[in-house]
C-alpha positions in Angstrom: -5.2 -198.6 83.3 -2.8 -197.9 80.5 -0.1 -195.3 81.0 1.8 -193.9 78.0 5.4 -193.0 78.4 6.6 -189.7 77.0 10.0 -189.9 75.5 11.8 -186.6 75.7 13.6 -185.7 72.5 17.4 -185.4 72.4 17.0 -181.8 71.5 14.2 -179.3 72.0 14.6 -178.2 68.4 13.1 -181.6 67.3 9.8 -180.7 69.0 7.2 -179.5 66.5 5.6 -177.4 69.4 8.9 -175.5 69.9 9.3 -174.9 66.1 5.7 -173.5 65.8 6.2 -171.4 69.0 9.3 -169.8 67.4 7.2 -168.9 64.3 4.6 -167.3 66.7 7.3 -165.3 68.5 8.6 -163.9 65.2 5.1 -163.0 64.1 4.4 -161.3 67.5 7.6 -159.2 67.3 6.6 -158.1 63.7 3.1 -157.3 64.7 3.9 -155.4 67.9 6.5 -153.3 66.1 3.5 -151.3 64.9 2.0 -150.8 68.4 1.8 -147.2 69.7 5.2 -146.0 71.1 3.6 -145.2 74.4 2.9 -148.9 74.8 6.6 -149.9 74.6 6.8 -150.4 78.4 3.2 -151.6 78.6 1.3 -154.0 76.4 4.1 -154.3 73.8 6.5 -155.7 76.4 3.8 -157.9 78.0 2.8 -159.5 74.7 6.4 -160.1 73.7 7.3 -161.6 77.1 4.3 -164.0 77.0 5.2 -165.0 73.4 8.9 -165.8 74.1 7.9 -167.6 77.3 6.2 -170.3 75.2 9.2 -171.8 73.3 11.5 -171.0 76.2 9.5 -173.2 78.6 9.2 -175.9 76.0 13.0 -175.8 75.6 13.6 -175.8 79.3 11.3 -178.8 79.8 13.0 -180.8 77.0 16.4 -179.9 78.5 15.6 -181.4 81.9 15.8 -184.9 80.5 12.7 -186.1 82.5 9.3 -186.8 81.0 7.7 -185.5 84.2 9.5 -182.2 84.0 8.8 -181.9 80.3 5.1 -182.2 81.0 5.4 -179.6 83.8 7.1 -177.1 81.5 4.6 -177.8 78.7 1.9 -176.9 81.2 3.7 -173.6 81.9 4.0 -172.9 78.2 0.3 -173.5 77.8 -0.4 -171.0 80.5 1.8 -168.5 78.7 -0.2 -169.1 75.6 -3.5 -168.3 77.4 -1.9 -165.2 78.8 -0.8 -164.2 75.3 -4.3 -164.8 73.9 -5.7 -162.5 76.6 -3.2 -159.7 75.8 -3.8 -160.0 72.0 -7.6 -159.8 72.6 -7.0 -156.7 74.6 -4.7 -155.3 71.9 -7.4 -156.0 69.3 -10.1 -154.3 71.3 -7.8 -151.3 71.8 -7.3 -151.1 68.0 -3.6 -152.0 68.1 -4.0 -155.2 66.1 -6.5 -156.4 63.6 -8.7 -159.5 64.0 -7.3 -160.9 60.8 -3.7 -160.6 62.0 -1.5 -163.6 61.1 -0.8 -164.2 64.8 -4.3 -165.3 65.7 -4.3 -168.6 63.6 -1.0 -169.5 65.2 -2.5 -169.5 68.7 
């Protein structure tokens, strides 16, 4: 059985996953700015929290200086991505976001 070692980067900013996740966060914030004002404490906040959780967990895992912990936090980031996907689907079905929005290809 071959086991591959994961070398944690010196800095989370070196990770392509973190860089792409930051782009997604920016796109999410821009897109949710147009959500109905009555959703500011509802779906808008949930979508934004899920989005920012992705690069935050990637950064935290990279900052732990352990491959095992990096993988653990990447798993959490993946869960946040699934949560975000669900919230965006709900937003689309409610008519808050269009199916051709720039955020969908970034997921």
